[in-house]
C-alpha positions in Angstrom: 0.0 0.0 0.0 1.0 3.7 -0.4 1.8 5.6 2.8 -1.5 7.5 2.4 -3.5 4.3 1.9 -1.8 2.9 4.9 -2.8 5.8 7.1 -6.4 5.5 5.9 -6.5 1.8 6.7 -5.0 2.5 10.1 -7.6 5.2 10.8 -10.4 2.9 9.7 -9.2 0.1 12.0 -8.9 2.4 15.0 -12.5 3.7 14.3 -13.7 0.1 14.3 -12.0 -0.7 17.6 -13.3 2.4 19.2 -16.8 1.7 18.0 -16.6 -1.7 19.6 -15.4 0.0 22.8 -18.4 2.3 22.7 -20.9 -0.5 23.3 -19.3 -1.0 26.8 -20.3 2.5 27.9 -23.5 4.1 29.0 -25.3 6.7 26.8 -24.1 10.3 27.0 -25.3 12.6 29.7 -27.6 15.3 28.3 -26.1 18.6 27.3 -22.9 17.9 25.6 -23.6 15.9 22.5 -26.0 16.3 19.6 -24.7 13.2 17.9 -27.0 10.1 17.9 -24.3 7.8 16.3 -21.2 7.1 18.4 -17.8 8.0 17.1 -14.2 8.4 18.2 -15.1 11.9 19.4 -18.2 10.7 21.3 -16.3 7.9 23.0 -13.5 10.3 24.2 -16.1 12.7 25.6 -17.9 10.0 27.3 -14.7 9.0 29.1 -13.9 12.6 29.9 -17.3 12.9 31.6 -16.3 10.0 33.9 -12.8 11.6 34.4 -14.5 14.9 35.6 -16.6 13.1 38.1 -13.5 11.4 39.5 -11.7 14.7 39.7 -14.6 16.4 41.5 -14.6 13.6 44.1 -10.9 14.4 44.8 -11.2 18.2 44.6 -14.6 19.8 44.6 -15.6 22.6 42.3 -15.7 25.0 45.3 -12.2 23.9 46.4 -11.0 24.4 42.8 -12.5 27.9 42.6 -10.7 28.8 45.9 -7.4 28.2 44.1 -8.1 30.8 41.3 -6.7 33.8 43.2 -3.3 32.0 43.9 -3.2 30.8 40.3 -3.7 34.3 38.9 -0.8 35.5 41.0 1.5 32.6 39.9 0.2 32.5 36.3 -1.2 35.9 35.3 -3.2 35.4 32.1 -2.5 37.2 28.9 -4.9 38.3 26.2 -5.0 35.3 23.8 -6.5 37.2 20.9 -4.1 40.2 21.2 -1.2 37.8 21.4 -2.3 36.1 18.2 -3.1 39.3 16.3 0.4 40.8 17.1 2.1 38.0 15.2 -0.7 37.7 12.6 0.2 41.3 11.5 3.5 39.9 10.3 1.7 37.2 8.2 0.5 34.4 10.5 0.5 33.4 14.1 1.6 29.8 14.8 0.2 27.9 17.8 2.6 25.0 18.3 1.2 21.8 19.9 2.6 19.3 22.4 0.9 16.0 21.7 2.3 12.6 22.8 -0.2 10.5 20.9 -3.5 10.5 19.0 -6.3 8.1 18.2 -5.4 8.2 14.5 -1.6 8.1 14.7 -1.0 6.2 17.8 2.2 7.1 19.7 3.9 10.2 18.4 6.4 11.3 21.0 5.7 9.5 24.2 8.9 10.5 26.0 8.7 14.2 25.2 9.4 16.5 28.2 6.6 19.0 27.8 8.4 22.0 29.5 11.5 21.6 27.4 9.5 21.3 24.2 7.4 24.3 25.1 10.5 26.4 25.7 11.8 25.5 22.2 8.5 26.6 20.8 8.5 29.9 22.7 12.0 30.8 21.6 11.2 29.9 18.0 8.5 32.5 17.8 5.3 30.5 18.5 2.4 32.8 19.4 0.8 30.1 21.5 1.5 26.6 22.9 -1.3 24.1 22.8 -1.0 21.3 25.4 -3.0 18.2 25.1 -4.2 17.3 28.6 -6.4 14.3 27.6 -4.8 11.2 29.3 -6.3 8.1 27.6 -6.0 8.6 23.9 -3.6 11.5 23.7 -1.6 10.6 26.8 -1.4 14.1 28.1 -2.1 15.6 31.5 -2.6 18.9 33.4 0.9 18.7 34.8 2.3 19.0 31.3 0.5 22.3 30.8 1.7 23.7 34.2 5.3 22.7 33.4 5.1 24.5 30.0 3.6 27.6 31.6 6.4 27.7 34.2 9.1 27.2 31.6 8.0 30.1 29.4 7.2 32.5 32.3 10.3 34.6 31.9 10.3 34.6 28.2 9.8 38.1 26.6 6.4 38.3 25.1 5.7 34.7 26.1 3.3 32.6 24.0 -0.3 32.1 25.3 -1.0 28.6 26.8 -4.0 26.7 25.4 -5.5 23.8 27.2 -6.5 21.5 24.4 -8.9 18.8 25.6 -12.5 17.7 25.4 -14.1 20.2 27.7 -17.7 19.5 28.6 -18.0 20.9 32.1 -17.2 24.2 33.8 -15.0 22.3 36.2 -12.5 21.8 33.4 -12.4 25.5 32.7 -11.4 26.2 36.3 -8.9 23.4 36.2 -7.3 25.1 33.1 -6.9 28.4 34.9 -5.5 26.8 38.0 -2.9 25.0 36.0 -1.8 28.1 34.0 -3.9 28.2 30.8 -4.6 31.5 29.1 -7.2 30.0 26.9 -9.2 26.7 26.4 -10.5 24.8 23.4 -14.2 24.3 23.1 -15.5 21.9 20.5 -18.9 22.7 19.0 -19.5 19.2 17.9 -19.9 17.9 21.5 -21.6 20.8 23.1 -25.2 22.0 23.0 -25.4 25.6 22.1 -26.5 26.7 25.5 -23.7 24.8 27.2 -21.2 26.2 24.7 -22.4 29.8 25.5 -22.1 29.1 29.2 -18.6 27.7 28.9 -17.4 30.7 26.8 -18.8 33.1 29.4 -17.2 31.0 32.2 -13.8 31.2 30.6 -14.2 35.0 30.0 -15.0 35.5 33.7 -11.6 34.0 34.3 -9.9 36.3 31.7 -9.6 33.5 29.1 -11.0 33.9 25.6 -11.8 30.5 24.2 -10.7 29.0 20.9 -14.0 27.5 19.6 -13.5 24.6 17.2 -15.8 24.0 14.2 -15.8 21.6 11.3 -18.6 22.8 9.0 -21.0 25.6 8.2 -23.6 24.6 10.7 -21.1 24.5 13.6 -19.7 27.8 12.6 -23.1 29.5 12.8 -23.6 27.9 16.3 -20.2 29.3 17.4 -21.1 32.8 16.1 -24.5 32.7 17.9 -22.7 31.6 21.1 -20.5 34.7 20.9 -17.2 33.1 19.9 -14.5 35.6 19.1 -11.8 33.2 18.0 -12.9 30.3 15.8 -10.7 27.4 14.7 -11.7 25.4 11.7 -10.6 21.8 12.2 -9.7 20.3 8.8 -9.9 16.9 10.6 -13.3 15.5 11.2 -13.2 14.3 14.8 -15.9 11.7 14.2 -13.7 9.7 11.8 -10.4 11.6 12.0 -10.3 12.1 8.2 -8.5 15.3 7.0 -10.0 17.5 4.3 -7.8 20.6 3.6 -10.8 22.4 1.9 -12.8 22.6 5.1 -11.4 26.0 6.1 -12.1 27.4 2.7 -15.6 26.1 2.7 -16.4 27.7 6.0 -14.9 31.0 4.9 -16.9 31.0 1.7 -20.3 30.8 3.5 -19.5 32.8 6.7 -17.1 35.5 5.7 -19.5 38.4 6.1 -20.6 37.3 9.6 -17.0 36.6 10.7 -15.9 40.1 9.6 -19.0 41.8 11.0 -18.3 40.2 14.4 -14.6 40.8 14.3 -13.9 37.1 14.7 -10.4 35.8 14.3 -10.3 32.7 12.1 -7.7 29.9 12.6 -6.9 26.7 10.7 -6.4 23.5 12.6 -5.0 20.1 11.6 -3.3 18.8 8.5 -0.7 21.5 8.2 2.7 20.1 7.2 4.5 22.8 5.2 4.6 26.5 4.3 2.5 25.8 1.3 -0.3 24.5 3.5 0.0 27.7 5.6 -0.2 30.0 2.6 -3.3 28.2 1.3 -5.1 29.5 4.4 -3.5 32.9 5.0 -4.5 34.1 1.5 -8.1 33.4 2.6 -7.7 35.7 5.6 -6.8 33.1 8.2 -4.7 34.6 10.9 -3.5 31.6 12.9 -2.6 28.0 12.3 -2.3 25.3 14.9 0.4 22.7 14.1 0.9 19.5 16.1 2.2 16.3 14.6 4.7 17.9 12.2 6.4 19.7 15.0 6.4 16.8 17.4 8.1 14.6 14.7 10.5 17.3 13.5 14.2 17.2 14.2 14.3 21.0 14.3 10.9 22.4 15.4 12.4 25.9 15.8 13.3 26.1 12.2 10.0 24.5 11.1 8.1 27.2 13.0 10.1 29.8 11.2 9.3 28.0 7.9 5.6 28.0 8.7 5.8 31.8 9.3 7.6 32.4 6.0 10.7 33.7 7.9 13.2 30.9 7.6 16.4 32.4 6.2 17.1 29.5 3.9 13.7 28.8 2.4 13.0 29.2 -1.3 10.7 31.9 -2.6 8.6 31.1 -5.6 7.3 33.4 -8.4 4.5 32.3 -10.7 4.1 34.4 -13.8 1.9 35.2 -16.7 -1.6 35.2 -15.1 -4.4 37.0 -17.0 -7.5 36.8 -14.9 -8.9 36.6 -11.4 -9.3 32.8 -11.2 -5.7 32.4 -12.3 -4.4 34.9 -9.7 -6.4 33.2 -7.0 -5.0 29.8 -8.0 -1.4 31.2 -7.8 -2.1 32.6 -4.4 -3.7 29.4 -3.0 -0.9 27.4 -4.4 1.6 29.2 -2.2 3.2 31.6 -4.7 5.3 34.4 -3.0 5.3 36.5 -6.2 2.5 36.7 -8.8 3.7 38.0 -12.2 1.5 40.1 -14.4 2.9 40.7 -17.9 2.6 44.2 -19.4 5.3 43.6 -22.1 3.9 44.1 -25.5 3.3 41.2 -27.9 3.2 38.5 -25.3 0.4 35.9 -25.3 0.2 36.6 -21.5 -0.2 40.4 -21.7 -2.9 41.8 -19.4 -4.8 45.1 -19.3 -4.6 47.5 -16.4 -8.2 46.8 -15.6 -7.6 43.1 -15.4 -4.5 43.6 -13.3 -6.3 45.8 -10.8 -9.1 43.1 -10.6 -6.5 40.4 -9.8 -4.7 42.4 -7.2 -8.1 43.3 -5.6 -9.2 39.7 -5.6 -6.2 38.5 -3.7 -5.3 41.4 -1.4 -8.7 42.9 -0.6 -11.3 40.2 -1.2 -8.9 37.4 0.2 -9.5 35.1 -2.8 -13.3 35.4 -2.5 -13.8 38.2 -5.1 -17.6 37.8 -5.2 -17.7 39.0 -1.5 -15.7 42.2 -2.1 -16.6 45.5 -3.7 -15.6 46.1 -7.3 -12.0 47.1 -7.7 -11.5 50.9 -8.2 -10.7 52.2 -11.7 -7.5 53.6 -10.3 -5.5 52.1 -7.5 -5.1 54.4 -4.5 -1.5 54.9 -3.4 -0.4 52.0 -1.2 2.3 51.4 1.3 4.9 49.1 -0.2 6.0 46.2 2.0 9.4 46.2 0.3 10.9 49.2 -1.4 13.8 50.3 -3.6 15.5 51.7 -0.5 15.2 48.2 1.2 17.3 46.8 -1.7 20.2 48.9 -0.4 20.3 47.2 3.0 23.1 44.8 3.8 22.4 41.5 2.1 21.2 39.6 5.1 18.9 42.5 6.2 17.6 42.9 2.6 16.8 39.3 2.2 15.0 39.1 5.6 13.0 42.2 4.8 11.9 40.7 1.5 10.9 37.4 3.1 8.9 39.3 5.7 7.1 41.2 2.9 6.2 37.9 1.2 5.1 36.4 4.5 2.2 38.8 4.6 0.9 37.6 1.2 2.1 37.4 -2.4 3.7 40.4 -4.0 2.5 41.4 -7.4 5.2 41.9 -10.0 4.7 43.8 -13.2 6.8 42.4 -16.1 8.0 44.9 -18.7 10.3 44.7 -21.6 12.0 47.7 -23.4 9.2 50.1 -22.6 9.3 53.8 -21.7 10.4 54.0 -18.1 8.0 56.8 -17.2 5.1 54.8 -18.6 6.2 51.8 -16.6 6.4 53.7 -13.3 3.0 55.3 -13.8 1.4 52.0 -14.7 2.9 50.5 -11.6 1.4 53.3 -9.5 -2.0 53.2 -11.1 -2.4 49.4 -10.9 -0.9 49.0 -7.5 2.1 46.8 -8.2 4.6 45.8 -5.6 7.6 45.2 -7.8 8.8 46.2 -11.2 10.6 43.5 -13.3 12.6 44.5 -16.4 12.8 41.6 -18.8 14.2 43.3 -21.9 17.5 45.0 -22.5 17.0 48.0 -20.2 20.5 47.7 -18.6 21.5 48.8 -15.1 21.7 52.6 -15.5 19.7 54.9 -13.2 17.4 52.2 -11.9 16.7 54.5 -9.0 14.2 56.2 -11.3 11.7 53.5 -10.5 11.8 54.2 -6.7 10.0 53.6 -4.5 9.3 50.3 -6.4 11.9 47.6 -6.0 13.4 46.2 -9.2 14.1 42.8 -10.5 16.4 43.0 -13.6 16.6 40.0 -15.9 19.9 39.1 -17.6 19.5 36.6 -20.5 21.9 33.7 -20.6 23.0 32.2 -23.9 24.5 28.9 -24.7 28.1 30.2 -24.6 27.7 32.6 -21.7 29.7 32.1 -18.4 29.0 33.5 -15.0 32.1 35.6 -15.3 30.9 37.1 -18.5 27.4 37.7 -17.1 28.6 39.3 -13.9 30.6 41.8 -15.9 27.4 43.1 -17.4 25.2 43.5 -14.3 25.1 46.0 -11.6 24.9 45.5 -7.8 22.1 44.0 -5.9 21.6 47.4 -4.3 20.4 48.5 -7.8 18.2 45.6 -8.6 17.7 41.9 -7.7 19.2 39.8 -10.4 17.1 37.3 -12.5 18.7 34.9 -14.9 16.6 33.8 -17.9 17.2 32.0 -21.1 18.4 34.0 -24.1 16.1 33.6 -27.1 16.4 35.3 -30.5 12.8 36.6 -30.6 11.4 36.4 -27.0 12.1 38.3 -23.8 11.1 35.5 -21.5 8.5 32.7 -21.5 10.3 30.7 -24.2 10.1 27.5 -22.3 13.8 26.7 -22.6 16.4 26.2 -19.9 20.0 27.4 -19.8 23.1 26.0 -18.3 22.4 25.7 -14.6 26.1 25.8 -13.7 25.9 29.5 -14.6 22.9 29.7 -12.3 24.6 27.9 -9.4 27.6 30.3 -9.7 25.3 33.3 -9.6 23.2 32.1 -6.6 26.4 31.5 -4.7 27.5 35.1 -5.3 24.2 37.0 -4.7 20.4 36.5 -4.2 19.2 35.5 -7.6 15.9 34.5 -9.3 16.3 31.6 -11.7 13.9 31.4 -14.7 13.8 29.8 -18.1 12.0 26.6 -18.9 11.0 25.7 -15.4 8.1 23.4 -14.9 6.7 20.9 -12.3 8.9 18.2 -13.8 12.3 20.0 -13.5 12.0 22.8 -10.9 12.9 20.5 -8.0 16.1 19.5 -9.7 16.9 23.1 -10.5 16.5 24.1 -6.9 18.7 21.2 -5.7 21.5 21.9 -8.2 21.5 25.7 -8.1 20.2 26.6 -4.6 18.6 29.9 -5.8 17.0 32.6 -3.7 13.9 32.3 -5.9 12.5 30.5 -9.0 10.2 31.8 -11.7 8.0 29.9 -14.2 5.4 30.8 -16.7 5.0 28.7 -19.8 5.9 25.5 -17.8 2.5 25.9 -16.1 0.6 25.8 -19.4 -0.9 23.1 -21.5 -2.2 25.7 -24.0 0.0 28.7 -24.8 -0.8 31.7 -22.6 -3.4 29.8 -20.5 -2.4 28.6 -17.1 -3.4 25.1 -16.0 -4.4 25.1 -12.2 -3.1 21.6 -11.6 0.3 22.5 -13.1 0.4 25.7 -11.0 -0.1 23.8 -7.8 2.4 21.1 -8.8 5.1 23.6 -9.8 4.9 25.6 -6.5 4.7 22.4 -4.4 7.7 20.8 -6.2 9.8 24.0 -5.8 9.0 24.5 -2.1 9.5 20.9 -1.1 12.7 20.3 -3.2 15.0 20.8 -0.2 12.6 19.9 2.5 14.2 17.2 4.8 11.9 14.4 5.6 12.3 14.9 9.3 11.8 18.7 9.0 8.6 18.9 6.9 6.5 15.7 7.1 5.0 14.8 3.8 
């Protein structure tokens, strides 16, 4: 069997065993499940109800409440939503999870020391730390959460601590605060609406804003009615543990207006393994992702968190070029493109009008890949604040690269591609359309590129069959003037010819300075190009087409995924 098939068989077998286990237990107590049929989720909650009764027999609710004042002194809570939004402003907030096991995967990291793992997460830039405290299936406990909270106490701008469990009773809310939680997870699928509302309010009374988990449109509407301010869409169905990456998008599509009206922060939960997965959600307006298994299995969770945030210093950036309409631009964004190229060069089969360019930029940046929900794009783009500027190009190399990565982490940058056109016309068009970057793909040379300021510049140098890196480098200016792109020299075309050049020249260039590599790249060869040349960024256009000038969505996704996973170590990014 394939690995994916093996996982499906394993999950089905576990479901069968759990369902057998269900028949040994009494029916649910009223109030916390609307499900008539039993499932993994139902069974877990049934056991948690018994666990709560045992806990109450040892420490009563009144005794637990009496501990709150001392807990608030030892573990003063922080504002979960504010903590998330601070990091989300830079692109995305990452909540990193500590999970020893799960019903679908079995043992993951049984011997993990929770406090030590939590400290790694905190120092890697996690906005929150989710600690599984369910003991039977996930093999966690409240002591794990308390240990994590104590370990991160002295960290500057410490992450918020989330109790992730199957909470069905206010007793568990008080437990969470006593053991140091700043927030708790509430799962709509196991709570009657009135109970959900009560638990949300109970948590707020203890200065904790809950993360309310949903899995479909109906549950999202329940969460909104209950007053949820932070909603997490679980891409994993907790009744059968199957993962569907389109779940978050489906919820956004039908509830965007209500979410925005109520100022709700939306988060994506489960099934996140790579930066491409994260970008798929952030372009929709998702502000936080929760990642568990990938981090628990990673050899370098700190670097993986940076990768998820788009800030890893060694990760590849990907440009997808030649889109002509809104569906195409949305495809490029969802695929995980860091740059989306719009061709304004005359005579190209991919040339776009200014109106179409504005519509594409509006659909991705303003309507968050749901153009039908947004207002029509303006006839002329208002002056925008550039995330990366011509002046930023002049920074020392490491600072410049970090600044450009940070700009892309907030969403794809739109690049206007020009060739041998009047520079005043080029700059005005960039201003009117609302471009982020100007790319010169003709024979413009390197003189007075400061004219295009404040727009940063990518300047293409065409590589012929007999060219060497030494010869190329003698013709180009400094990286302070423009970011270098190498493309294939063609007798009649200024890019998009579908032909590669000698990658030894590319490898020498990328070793010397941050360089975009273009020319004949496609899903089938981009990974090899990345492995052999180690570029700063890659660029493709015709390689994503089956018909000249028309992008194929499947090829777009395959190209971006192949590029971004080309150097992904198996123990760093789980596939």
